[in-house]
C-alpha positions in Angstrom: -27.0 28.9 -27.2 -28.9 31.3 -25.4 -28.3 32.3 -21.3 -30.2 30.6 -18.5 -32.5 32.8 -16.6 -34.4 32.5 -13.5 -37.6 34.6 -12.8 -39.5 34.2 -9.8 -43.4 34.7 -10.0 -45.5 34.9 -7.0 -49.1 33.6 -8.0 -50.3 33.8 -4.9 -49.1 35.1 -0.9 -48.2 31.3 -0.3 -47.4 29.7 -3.6 -44.2 31.0 -5.9 -43.4 29.7 -9.5 -39.9 29.7 -10.7 -39.8 29.8 -14.5 -36.4 28.4 -15.7 -35.8 29.2 -19.2 -32.4 29.1 -21.5 -29.9 26.6 -21.4 -28.8 25.3 -18.0 -25.3 24.1 -18.9 -21.6 24.1 -17.7 -20.0 27.6 -18.5 -23.2 29.3 -18.9 -23.3 30.9 -15.8 -26.4 29.3 -14.0 -28.0 31.6 -11.4 -27.8 30.7 -7.6 -30.0 29.3 -5.0 -29.3 32.8 -3.0 -31.5 34.5 -5.3 -34.8 32.2 -4.7 -33.5 32.5 -0.7 -33.1 36.3 -0.6 -36.8 36.5 -2.1 -38.3 33.9 0.2 -36.9 36.0 3.2 -39.0 38.8 1.8 -42.1 36.7 1.4 -42.3 34.8 4.5 -45.9 33.4 3.9 -44.7 31.2 0.9 -45.3 27.9 1.6 -45.4 26.1 -1.6 -42.7 26.1 -5.3 -43.6 25.3 -8.8 -41.8 25.4 -12.0 -42.3 26.7 -15.4 -39.9 24.9 -17.4 -41.8 25.6 -21.2 -38.9 28.0 -22.2 -36.1 25.5 -20.8 -33.9 24.4 -23.7 -30.9 22.7 -22.6 -29.8 21.1 -19.3 -26.9 19.6 -17.5 -25.6 18.4 -14.2 -25.6 21.6 -12.9 -29.3 22.1 -13.6 -29.5 19.1 -11.0 -27.3 20.5 -8.5 -29.4 23.9 -8.1 -32.3 21.8 -7.6 -30.7 19.7 -5.1 -29.6 22.7 -3.3 -33.0 24.6 -3.7 -34.7 21.0 -2.6 -32.2 21.4 0.5 -33.3 25.0 1.2 -36.9 24.3 0.6 -36.7 21.2 3.4 -35.0 23.4 6.2 -38.1 26.3 5.5 -40.8 23.8 5.5 -41.9 24.6 2.0 -43.3 22.3 -0.5 -41.7 21.7 -3.6 -43.9 20.5 -7.0 -41.6 19.2 -9.6 -44.6 17.6 -11.8 -43.5 20.3 -14.5 -39.7 19.5 -14.7 -38.6 17.2 -17.6 -38.9 14.1 -17.0 -35.3 13.2 -17.3 -34.7 15.5 -14.4 -37.3 13.9 -12.3 -35.8 10.5 -12.9 -32.4 11.6 -11.9 -33.6 13.2 -8.7 -35.4 10.3 -7.7 -32.1 8.4 -8.3 -29.9 11.0 -5.9 -32.6 10.7 -3.3 -33.0 7.0 -3.4 -29.9 6.4 -1.4 -29.7 8.9 1.4 -26.7 11.1 2.8 -25.1 9.9 5.8 -25.4 11.6 8.4 -21.4 12.6 9.0 -20.7 13.0 5.4 -20.1 16.5 5.6 -19.1 16.9 9.0 -15.6 18.2 9.5 -13.1 16.2 10.8 -12.0 17.7 14.2 -8.7 17.0 15.0 -8.4 14.8 17.9 -5.9 15.5 20.9 -2.9 13.6 21.6 -4.6 11.1 23.9 -6.9 10.4 21.7 -4.6 9.6 19.1 -2.3 7.6 21.2 -5.5 5.4 22.4 -6.3 5.1 18.8 -2.9 3.9 17.8 -2.6 1.8 20.9 -5.6 -0.3 19.7 -4.5 -0.3 16.1 -1.5 -2.3 17.3 -3.4 -4.5 19.5 -5.2 -5.7 16.8 -2.1 -6.1 14.4 -0.6 -8.0 17.2 -3.3 -10.2 17.4 -4.0 -10.7 13.8 -0.1 -11.3 13.2 -0.4 -14.1 16.1 -3.6 -16.0 14.7 -1.9 -15.7 11.4 1.8 -17.2 12.8 -0.1 -19.9 14.4 -2.1 -21.0 11.3 1.2 -20.9 9.3 3.0 -23.2 12.0 -0.2 -25.6 11.9 0.3 -25.5 7.9 4.1 -26.1 8.4 3.2 -29.1 10.5 0.9 -30.5 8.2 3.5 -30.6 5.6 5.8 -32.5 7.9 3.1 -35.2 8.0 2.5 -35.1 4.4 -1.1 -34.0 4.8 -0.7 -30.7 3.1 -2.8 -29.7 0.1 0.1 -27.7 -1.8 0.9 -28.3 -5.4 4.5 -29.2 -6.1 4.6 -27.0 -9.3 3.3 -23.9 -7.5 6.4 -24.2 -5.2 8.5 -24.7 -8.1 7.0 -21.5 -10.2 7.1 -19.5 -7.2 10.9 -20.2 -6.7 11.6 -19.2 -10.3 9.8 -16.1 -9.8 11.7 -15.3 -6.3 15.2 -16.7 -7.4 15.9 -16.1 -11.3 13.8 -13.4 -12.3 15.2 -11.2 -9.2 19.1 -11.8 -9.8 18.8 -8.6 -12.6 17.5 -6.1 -9.6 19.7 -7.9 -7.1 23.0 -7.7 -9.2 22.4 -4.0 -9.9 21.7 -2.6 -6.2 24.6 -4.9 -4.7 27.1 -3.8 -7.0 26.1 -0.4 -6.2 26.1 -1.0 -2.4 29.3 -2.7 -2.2 30.8 0.5 -4.8 29.4 3.0 -2.1 30.8 1.1 0.8 34.2 1.0 -0.4 34.0 4.7 -1.4 33.0 5.9 1.6 35.5 4.2 3.7 38.0 4.5 1.6 37.5 8.4 1.9 38.6 8.1 5.5 40.9 5.2 5.6 43.3 7.4 2.9 43.9 9.6 5.6 45.9 7.3 7.3 47.1 5.2 4.2 45.2 2.1 5.1 43.6 1.7 1.7 43.9 -1.8 2.2 41.4 -2.3 4.9 38.9 -1.5 2.1 38.5 -5.1 1.3 38.0 -5.8 4.9 35.4 -2.9 5.1 33.3 -4.1 2.4 34.1 -7.9 2.8 32.6 -7.7 6.4 30.2 -5.3 5.5 28.0 -7.2 2.8 28.5 -10.9 4.3 27.7 -10.2 7.9 24.8 -7.2 6.9 24.1 -5.4 3.9 23.9 -8.3 1.5 20.8 -9.8 4.0 19.3 -6.7 4.4 19.3 -5.3 1.1 18.4 -8.5 -0.5 15.7 -8.4 2.1 14.6 -5.1 1.3 14.4 -5.8 -2.1 12.3 -8.6 -1.6 9.9 -7.0 0.2 9.2 -4.3 -2.5 9.2 -7.0 -5.5 7.8 -10.4 -3.9 5.9 -9.6 -0.9 4.3 -6.4 -2.6 3.7 -8.9 -5.4 2.3 -11.7 -2.8 -0.2 -9.2 -1.2 -1.1 -7.8 -4.7 -2.3 -11.5 -5.5 -3.9 -12.3 -2.6 -5.8 -9.1 -2.2 -7.1 -9.7 -5.6 -8.4 -12.8 -4.9 -9.8 -12.0 -1.7 -11.9 -9.1 -3.6 -12.9 -11.7 -6.7 -14.3 -14.0 -3.8 -11.5 -16.7 -4.7 -10.3 -17.2 -1.3 -13.9 -17.7 -0.5 -14.0 -20.1 -3.4 -11.3 -22.1 -2.0 -12.5 -22.4 1.4 -16.1 -23.9 -0.2 -14.2 -26.1 -1.8 -12.4 -28.1 1.0 -9.1 -26.4 0.2 -7.2 -24.2 3.1 -5.9 -20.9 1.6 -3.1 -21.2 4.3 -1.6 -24.6 2.9 -2.9 -23.8 -0.9 -1.6 -20.4 -1.0 0.6 -19.1 1.8 2.6 -22.1 2.6 4.0 -22.2 -1.2 5.1 -18.4 -1.1 7.0 -18.9 2.3 8.5 -22.0 1.3 9.4 -20.3 -1.9 11.2 -17.3 -0.1 12.5 -19.2 2.4 14.7 -21.6 0.2 16.2 -18.6 -2.3 16.5 -15.6 -0.1 19.9 -17.5 1.1 21.2 -18.2 -2.4 20.7 -14.5 -3.8 22.2 -13.4 -0.5 25.3 -15.4 -1.4 25.3 -13.9 -4.8 24.8 -10.6 -3.7 27.7 -10.8 -1.1 29.9 -11.9 -4.0 28.4 -8.9 -6.3 29.2 -6.7 -3.8 32.8 -7.7 -3.0 33.3 -7.4 -6.6 32.2 -3.7 -6.6 34.2 -2.9 -3.9 37.1 -4.1 -5.9 36.4 -2.0 -8.7 36.4 0.9 -6.6 39.7 -0.2 -4.8 41.7 -0.8 -8.2 40.1 2.1 -10.2 40.7 4.8 -7.6 42.8 4.0 -4.7 45.8 1.8 -6.5 45.2 -1.3 -5.1 45.3 -4.4 -7.3 42.7 -7.2 -7.7 45.3 -9.8 -6.0 45.8 -7.4 -2.9 42.4 -7.0 -2.8 41.9 -10.7 -3.3 44.3 -11.7 -0.9 43.3 -9.2 2.2 39.6 -10.5 1.2 40.7 -14.2 2.1 43.0 -13.6 5.4 39.8 -11.3 6.8 36.7 -13.1 6.2 35.7 -16.4 7.8 33.0 -18.9 7.3 31.0 -17.8 10.3 30.5 -14.3 8.7 28.7 -15.5 5.9 26.7 -18.0 7.8 25.4 -15.3 9.7 24.4 -12.8 7.2 22.6 -16.4 5.3 20.6 -16.8 8.4 19.6 -13.5 8.6 18.6 -13.7 5.1 16.2 -16.8 5.6 14.8 -15.2 8.5 14.2 -12.2 6.5 12.5 -14.1 4.0 9.8 -16.0 6.0 9.0 -12.3 7.2 8.8 -10.9 4.0 6.4 -13.8 2.9 4.5 -13.3 5.9 3.8 -9.8 6.0 2.9 -10.3 2.4 0.4 -13.0 2.5 -1.0 -11.9 5.9 -2.0 -8.4 4.4 -3.1 -9.9 1.3 -5.5 -12.2 3.0 -6.4 -9.0 5.1 -7.6 -7.1 2.2 -11.1 -5.4 2.2 -13.3 -6.3 -0.8 -12.6 -3.2 -3.2 -10.0 -2.1 -5.5 -8.7 0.4 -3.5 -7.8 -2.2 -0.5 -5.8 -4.0 -3.0 -3.2 -0.9 -3.2 -3.2 -0.3 0.6 -2.9 -3.9 1.5 0.4 -3.8 -1.3 1.7 -0.6 0.6 1.2 -1.9 3.8 2.9 -5.4 3.0 5.9 -3.6 1.8 6.0 -1.0 5.2 5.4 -4.1 7.4 7.9 -6.5 5.9 10.5 -3.7 5.8 9.6 -2.9 9.8 10.1 -6.7 10.2 13.5 -6.6 8.6 14.8 -3.7 10.7 13.8 -4.9 14.1 14.7 -8.6 13.7 17.8 -7.9 12.3 18.6 -5.6 15.2 17.4 -8.1 17.7 19.7 -10.9 15.7 22.6 -8.7 15.8 22.5 -8.0 19.7 22.1 -11.9 20.0 25.1 -12.8 17.9 27.0 -9.9 19.4 26.2 -10.9 23.3 27.3 -14.9 21.9 30.6 -13.7 20.5 30.1 -15.1 17.5 33.3 -13.6 15.5 35.3 -13.9 18.3 38.4 -15.3 16.7 
């Protein structure tokens, strides 16, 4: 392999020949355009550049990079460039590169916007998201209305398959997280209760925490990351592959055929998963109480029975049902809003998880305030 060489030969006062020789390949130390630019500064009368490639051996993309920069330099100085002597492959690639013009703002530096501009952009984005959410919610309500009237075009086997995916298939991860959450609640609370000799109230702490809040919230967050993201990825991929448009063309409503069964599946399965998480979490608290703080299983069970009431579980189950609807709405909405490229599918999936968790936290705060104001837990 011979090193690349660039020679500048001035044939006439207004014409220059660039002689390219050797191997113009990656790692060979190709000469830069600065050499030509410096020479042109000493020859202001030059108006034309030609090439001599008879001794050019091998070349790759770095030769194209050199020529692209040279073309840009000649354009800035108003110098003509004759490429007839270049290899045919090089000329074809240069023509292909110039077929699509470069965007005017492609190389423009992104200037940091002021706080007022950023605030305005975020406000506009939130307003668009709110409008999209309102439209999606309205279409979903209409789809449920057609379902109640028996006119919705939804396949029952799709609903059963989604229930299988949302329910039994989610039990392993729900079991693990609920058990660990119950153990953590018991351990954190027992460290403080032990200072007052009130370890028996570990059962109250774990039972109330799991039944009223943690069981429903942890289940919903897990389903947002597991099922809500899956909904967004499925519908986003269908949008990219034009399957959504094909359904509309065939006369099927995506809201009825795709969104409605997914919302129903989560709405029906999450309450049962919540109850299961409550039981597993309470059992995890019993393991910590009996293993570390000398509380027998029978004492723990009696304290749970004396402290917990049915209304504690009812509130948690009601919250979980609301969370299920919100998670499904977030996943389906972001999936249908997906742009038509592969990158947008990942962005839609991420957005679905974030939106679902935000919905869960906000709705939980609102429902907790309402329950507290109504004195639901008053004995």
